C-alpha positions in Angstrom: 81.9 -24.6 167.8 83.6 -24.4 164.1 85.9 -22.2 162.8 87.0 -21.1 159.1 89.9 -22.5 157.9 91.8 -25.3 156.5 91.4 -28.7 158.3 87.6 -30.6 158.4 85.0 -29.9 159.8 83.3 -30.6 163.2 80.8 -32.8 163.9 76.6 -31.6 164.0 76.3 -29.8 167.0 72.8 -31.9 167.5 75.1 -35.3 167.0 77.7 -33.9 169.8 75.4 -32.7 172.7 72.9 -36.1 172.2 76.2 -38.5 172.5 77.3 -36.3 175.4 73.8 -35.9 177.3 73.9 -40.2 176.7 77.6 -40.3 178.1 76.4 -38.6 181.0 73.3 -40.2 181.7 74.3 -44.0 181.9 78.2 -43.1 182.9 79.6 -44.1 180.1 83.7 -44.0 178.5 83.9 -42.5 174.8 84.4 -46.7 173.7 81.4 -47.8 175.1 79.0 -45.0 174.2 80.5 -45.4 170.7 80.1 -49.5 170.9 76.5 -48.8 172.3 75.4 -46.3 169.8 75.8 -48.4 166.4 74.0 -51.2 168.4 70.9 -49.0 169.4 68.7 -47.9 166.9 67.2 -45.7 169.9 70.4 -43.7 170.6 71.0 -43.4 166.6 67.6 -41.2 166.6 68.0 -39.6 169.8 71.1 -37.7 168.0 69.9 -36.8 165.3 69.4 -40.1 162.4 67.0 -40.9 160.0 67.9 -44.5 159.1 69.8 -46.6 161.0 73.2 -46.5 160.9 75.6 -49.7 160.6 79.2 -47.9 160.9 80.0 -44.9 163.3 79.7 -41.4 161.1 82.5 -40.4 163.2 85.5 -41.2 165.3 86.1 -41.8 168.8 88.8 -38.7 169.4 85.9 -36.2 167.6 84.9 -36.4 171.0 87.8 -35.6 172.6 88.6 -32.6 170.0 85.2 -31.0 171.0 85.9 -31.0 174.8 89.0 -29.5 174.2 87.0 -26.6 172.1 84.8 -26.5 175.2 85.7 -23.4 177.4 84.8 -20.6 180.8 82.4 -18.7 177.7 80.1 -21.5 176.4 79.6 -23.4 179.2 78.4 -20.6 181.4 76.5 -19.5 178.2 74.7 -22.7 178.7 74.0 -22.6 182.3 72.6 -19.6 181.9 70.0 -20.7 179.0 69.6 -23.7 181.3 68.4 -21.2 184.7 66.7 -19.1 181.7 64.4 -22.1 180.5 63.9 -23.4 184.4 62.6 -19.9 185.0 60.1 -19.4 182.4 58.6 -22.3 182.8 58.4 -21.7 186.3 61.1 -24.6 188.1 62.6 -21.9 190.1 62.0 -18.2 190.9 63.9 -15.4 192.1 63.5 -16.2 196.0 64.8 -19.0 195.3 67.9 -17.2 193.8 68.0 -15.2 196.8 69.1 -17.6 199.7 71.7 -19.9 198.4 74.2 -22.9 199.7 78.3 -22.2 199.0 80.1 -24.9 199.0 83.4 -26.3 197.6 84.7 -30.0 196.6 87.3 -31.6 194.1 87.1 -32.7 190.8 89.2 -35.8 191.1 91.8 -36.3 188.4 93.0 -40.1 186.8 96.2 -39.8 188.3 97.6 -43.1 189.7 98.9 -42.4 193.1 102.1 -40.6 192.8 105.4 -41.7 194.4 109.0 -40.5 193.8 110.4 -43.7 192.2 107.0 -44.2 189.9 107.6 -40.1 188.5 111.3 -40.7 188.0 110.8 -44.2 185.4 108.6 -42.2 184.0 110.3 -39.1 182.8 113.1 -41.6 182.0 110.6 -43.7 179.8 109.2 -40.4 178.3 112.7 -38.6 177.2 114.1 -41.9 176.1 111.4 -42.3 173.6 111.0 -38.8 172.5 114.6 -38.7 172.2 114.7 -41.9 169.6 111.5 -40.4 167.6 114.0 -36.9 166.8 116.5 -39.4 166.3 118.8 -37.8 169.3 121.3 -40.5 170.0 121.9 -41.0 173.8 125.3 -43.1 176.0 122.7 -45.2 177.8 119.0 -45.3 177.7 119.2 -47.3 181.6 115.5 -48.4 180.3 116.0 -51.8 181.8 117.9 -50.9 185.0 115.6 -47.8 185.6 112.5 -50.4 185.4 114.4 -52.8 188.2 115.1 -49.9 190.7 111.5 -48.6 190.4 110.4 -51.8 190.8 112.7 -52.8 193.6 111.7 -49.4 195.7 108.0 -50.7 196.0 109.2 -54.3 197.6 112.1 -52.9 199.7 109.3 -50.3 201.5 106.7 -53.0 201.2 109.6 -54.5 203.5 109.8 -51.9 205.7 114.0 -51.9 204.5 113.8 -48.8 203.8 117.7 -47.4 203.5 117.9 -49.5 200.3 114.9 -48.2 199.0 116.3 -45.0 199.3 119.9 -46.5 197.7 117.2 -47.3 194.6 115.6 -43.7 194.3 119.0 -42.5 194.4 120.5 -44.7 191.5 116.5 -43.6 190.0 117.6 -39.8 190.6 121.1 -40.0 188.9 120.0 -41.9 186.2 117.6 -39.5 185.4 119.8 -36.3 185.9 122.7 -38.4 183.4 120.0 -38.8 180.7 118.9 -35.0 181.2 121.9 -33.5 180.9 123.2 -35.9 177.5 119.8 -34.6 176.3 120.7 -30.8 176.5 124.3 -31.6 175.0 123.2 -33.6 171.9 120.1 -30.7 171.6 122.6 -27.3 172.2 122.3 -25.1 169.4 119.5 -27.0 167.5 116.2 -24.5 168.0 113.1 -26.7 166.8 114.3 -29.3 169.1 115.1 -27.5 172.7 111.5 -26.1 171.8 110.1 -29.5 171.3 112.5 -31.4 174.3 112.0 -27.7 176.7 108.6 -29.0 178.5 109.6 -32.2 179.3 112.8 -31.5 179.9 111.8 -28.7 182.7 109.2 -31.2 184.0 112.1 -33.8 184.0 113.8 -32.1 186.3 111.5 -30.5 188.6 110.6 -34.2 189.3 114.3 -35.0 190.0 115.2 -31.6 192.4 111.7 -31.9 193.8 111.3 -33.1 197.9 108.9 -34.8 199.8 108.8 -31.9 202.1 109.1 -28.7 200.1 107.1 -25.9 199.9 105.2 -25.0 196.8 103.6 -26.7 194.2 104.4 -30.3 193.0 104.6 -32.8 190.0 102.1 -35.4 191.0 101.6 -36.5 187.3 103.4 -36.0 183.9 100.4 -35.7 181.5 99.1 -33.5 184.1 101.6 -31.6 185.4 98.2 -28.9 186.9 97.1 -31.4 189.6 97.3 -30.5 192.5 97.1 -31.8 196.5 94.2 -31.1 198.3 93.0 -32.0 201.5 89.5 -31.7 202.1 89.5 -33.8 206.0 87.9 -36.8 204.9 88.7 -40.2 206.5 88.2 -42.8 203.5 90.5 -39.7 201.0 93.0 -37.7 202.8 94.4 -36.3 200.0 92.7 -36.4 196.4 94.8 -35.4 193.2 92.6 -32.9 190.9 90.8 -29.4 191.3 88.9 -27.4 193.8 85.5 -26.3 192.5 83.0 -24.1 194.0 79.5 -25.2 193.8 76.3 -22.9 194.3 73.0 -24.1 195.2 69.5 -22.8 196.0 68.8 -23.5 200.0 65.6 -23.6 199.3 63.3 -26.6 197.6 62.2 -25.1 194.0 59.6 -26.3 192.3 61.6 -28.1 190.0 63.8 -29.7 192.2 67.2 -29.2 193.1 69.4 -26.9 190.5 73.5 -25.6 189.9 73.4 -21.7 190.6 77.0 -21.2 189.3 80.1 -23.2 189.2 83.9 -22.2 189.1 87.5 -23.8 189.1 89.5 -22.7 191.8 93.0 -23.2 191.1 96.2 -22.8 192.8 94.0 -24.9 195.5 93.1 -21.4 197.4 91.5 -21.1 201.4 87.6 -21.2 200.9 86.9 -17.9 202.4 88.8 -16.3 200.4 87.0 -17.2 197.5 83.5 -16.8 198.9 83.5 -13.0 197.7 84.2 -13.5 194.1 81.7 -16.3 193.9 78.6 -14.6 194.9 79.7 -11.7 192.9 79.7 -13.6 189.9 76.7 -16.1 190.4 74.5 -12.6 191.1 75.8 -10.9 187.7 74.7 -13.5 185.3 71.9 -15.0 187.6 70.9 -10.9 188.2 69.5 -11.4 191.9 71.4 -10.6 195.1 71.7 -13.3 197.5 70.3 -12.2 200.7 71.0 -15.6 202.8 74.4 -17.5 202.0 74.6 -20.7 203.8 78.3 -21.9 204.1 80.6 -24.6 206.1 83.0 -24.3 208.8 86.0 -23.6 206.4 84.6 -20.6 204.8 85.5 -18.7 208.6 87.1 -15.9 207.8 85.9 -14.9 204.7 85.8 -12.2 202.5 82.7 -11.1 201.8 81.8 -8.0 201.7 78.2 -8.2 203.6 79.5 -10.7 206.2 76.0 -10.4 208.1 74.7 -11.9 204.9 76.9 -15.2 205.5 75.7 -18.3 208.3 78.3 -20.4 209.0 77.7 -23.6 209.9 77.0 -24.3 213.6 76.6 -20.8 214.3 73.8 -19.6 217.3 74.1 -15.9 217.2 70.8 -14.4 214.7 70.1 -17.8 213.8 66.1 -17.4 214.2 63.6 -20.7 213.3 63.7 -20.2 209.4 67.4 -19.2 208.9 67.7 -22.9 211.6 65.6 -24.5 209.2 67.5 -23.4 206.3 71.0 -24.6 207.6 69.3 -27.6 208.4 68.6 -28.1 204.4 72.9 -26.8 203.7 73.6 -31.0 203.4 71.4 -29.8 199.7 74.4 -29.0 198.0 76.2 -32.6 198.2 74.5 -34.1 196.1 75.5 -30.9 193.6 78.9 -31.7 194.4 78.9 -35.4 193.8 77.3 -35.2 190.6 78.9 -32.1 189.5 82.4 -34.4 189.6 82.7 -35.1 185.9 84.0 -38.1 184.2 87.8 -38.6 183.2 87.2 -37.2 180.0 85.7 -33.6 181.3 87.8 -33.7 184.2 90.2 -32.6 181.3 88.6 -30.3 180.2 88.2 -28.9 183.3 91.1 -28.6 184.8 93.4 -27.4 182.1 91.2 -24.1 182.3 89.7 -22.2 185.0 85.6 -23.5 183.7 82.2 -22.9 184.8 80.6 -26.6 184.8 77.3 -27.5 184.5 75.5 -30.3 186.7 72.7 -32.2 186.2 70.3 -33.3 189.0 71.0 -37.0 190.3 69.9 -40.2 190.1 68.3 -40.2 186.3 67.5 -43.3 184.4 67.1 -44.1 181.1 62.8 -44.4 180.9 61.5 -47.3 178.2 58.0 -47.0 176.9 55.6 -49.4 177.2 52.0 -49.9 176.9 49.7 -49.8 180.1 49.3 -53.7 180.9 47.8 -53.6 184.0 45.4 -56.9 185.7 42.4 -54.1 186.1 41.5 -55.5 189.2 40.0 -53.2 191.8 42.3 -53.8 194.8 45.3 -52.2 192.3 43.2 -50.1 189.6 40.3 -49.3 191.5 39.5 -45.4 191.8 39.8 -44.2 195.4 38.0 -41.8 197.3 40.5 -39.9 199.8 44.0 -38.8 199.0 46.6 -41.4 199.7 49.3 -41.1 202.9 52.2 -41.4 200.3 51.3 -38.4 197.7 54.2 -36.5 199.1 56.4 -39.1 198.0 55.1 -39.0 194.6 55.1 -35.6 194.3 58.8 -35.8 194.9 59.8 -38.0 192.7 57.5 -36.2 189.8 59.7 -32.8 190.5 62.7 -34.6 190.1 61.8 -36.1 186.9 60.4 -33.0 185.2 63.5 -31.4 186.8 65.8 -33.8 184.7 63.4 -32.6 181.8 64.2 -29.1 182.0 68.1 -29.6 182.7 68.9 -32.0 181.3 68.5 -35.4 182.3 65.3 -35.6 179.8 63.6 -38.4 181.5 63.3 -41.0 184.1 61.5 -43.7 185.6 59.7 -43.8 189.4 58.4 -47.1 190.8 55.6 -46.4 192.8 52.9 -49.0 194.0 50.2 -49.6 191.3 47.2 -48.3 193.6 48.9 -45.2 194.3 49.4 -44.8 190.6 46.2 -44.8 189.7 44.4 -43.5 192.2 45.9 -40.2 191.6 46.2 -40.5 188.1 44.6 -36.9 187.2 47.0 -35.2 190.3 50.0 -36.8 188.0 48.6 -34.8 184.9 48.4 -31.7 187.3 50.9 -31.7 188.7 54.1 -31.7 185.1 51.0 -30.6 183.0 51.9 -27.1 183.9 55.3 -27.0 182.8 56.0 -29.9 180.2 53.4 -31.9 178.0 54.2 -35.6 179.6 52.3 -38.6 178.4 52.1 -41.1 182.0 51.9 -44.7 181.2 52.1 -47.7 183.4 53.5 -51.4 183.2 53.3 -54.3 185.3 56.9 -56.2 186.0 56.5 -59.5 186.9 59.5 -60.4 187.3 60.4 -57.7 190.5 56.3 -57.7 191.6 56.6 -53.6 191.0 54.4 -51.1 188.5 56.8 -49.2 186.5 55.6 -45.3 186.0 57.1 -44.5 182.5 57.4 -40.8 182.3 58.4 -39.9 178.1 59.2 -36.0 177.1 57.3 -34.9 173.8 59.1 -34.2 171.0 59.1 -30.8 171.7 61.1 -31.1 174.8 63.4 -32.5 173.1 63.7 -30.1 170.3 63.9 -27.2 173.2 66.7 -28.9 174.7 68.9 -29.5 171.2 67.9 -26.2 170.5 69.4 -24.6 174.2 73.0 -26.2 173.3 72.8 -25.8 169.3 72.4 -22.1 169.9 74.9 -21.2 172.1 77.6 -23.4 171.0 76.7 -21.7 167.3 77.2 -18.6 168.2 80.0 -18.6 170.3 81.5 -20.5 167.3 
């Protein structure tokens, strides 16, 4: 990720990889993450520091620079290596890659709800500010009048006085047009100023001329003109502003848990059915396994996949056997992956500006703490048992989730079973996770909540493996 040439070198790959993992696991902003990194020695050791740091060795904006340098090639290499590690350790098999679920979701962008009054007021503010910074004199800025008009539009609309609201909108549109024409007259003939003002003037003109009922692309945010309005038919969110993304996951239940096999941004809000063919072809290209069964929802009716008999649409009756019906019931397994694939605001900015493949980690991953076993030793809670526990299947599911967290980016997890269940099946726990990763199993009692916490602490080799996965590919493409 570092390029030769003038300028300060980029941050070490291990430091940035650790920061991004912590940010995603705890769902933190860049500012909060930097504040916690200073006061938490475990965070610093996790990121490769050998001694406690009292000051940040980097600036917060460096994380933004790293995200901006990430592109499609780097993220595709990361998800390929993640799946490769899972395949080598037995967490996912070739049969899991043959039967998949494909669906679409929306990567939301952190933009305010767009209104004509707000967009025109923001355009006026930005144009006047840019003119002042470049010492371009204006006849009148209209800042005070535009602010008042934008406020009154909201008040009149709330009071259902739409005629007065439209009058204030005309006032804003007229003043924005005056500023656009004034700036173009003042910078006419100056190539440097024309290049500097050109993009913002074009956006302001689009905002001024666009209409509520017009067809085609619109401007919903001046700082992110690539944002699209997407309607997915949700009752709680009829319209979402961002970018449509396709997600593919196994329809089976892999040993390591749920995986994301393919993810790609779909700019232009295309019809879901027209994206199925290219998405499946890309997935088969970098997994190396041909998809035999593809399960989709009803939004894919009329799809363009070349093998139409390999696609099963939700609610389909013909050609549905008992095994296919069971797989169709598991089609909802793509939903948790779609939710956790939604990045934070900073990642959304990177994904929305360039078509990219994103890596998703399993949901419900929490940071683990280490503690010595402090069970009371009574026979009721820690004594041996002659038969298998009826809740062993639930424990297996939790352990599989923890294991896939180690292999796929989560690294650690906390499970809260009953104390008796924990101690009766201690040997089986080690057998479940020992085949893939050496992990230490510890138990401690939580008297405040009357629960027993099972801690799965990854071995140091697992952390080194995860950093090698990130570091080798980021440096190889850099």
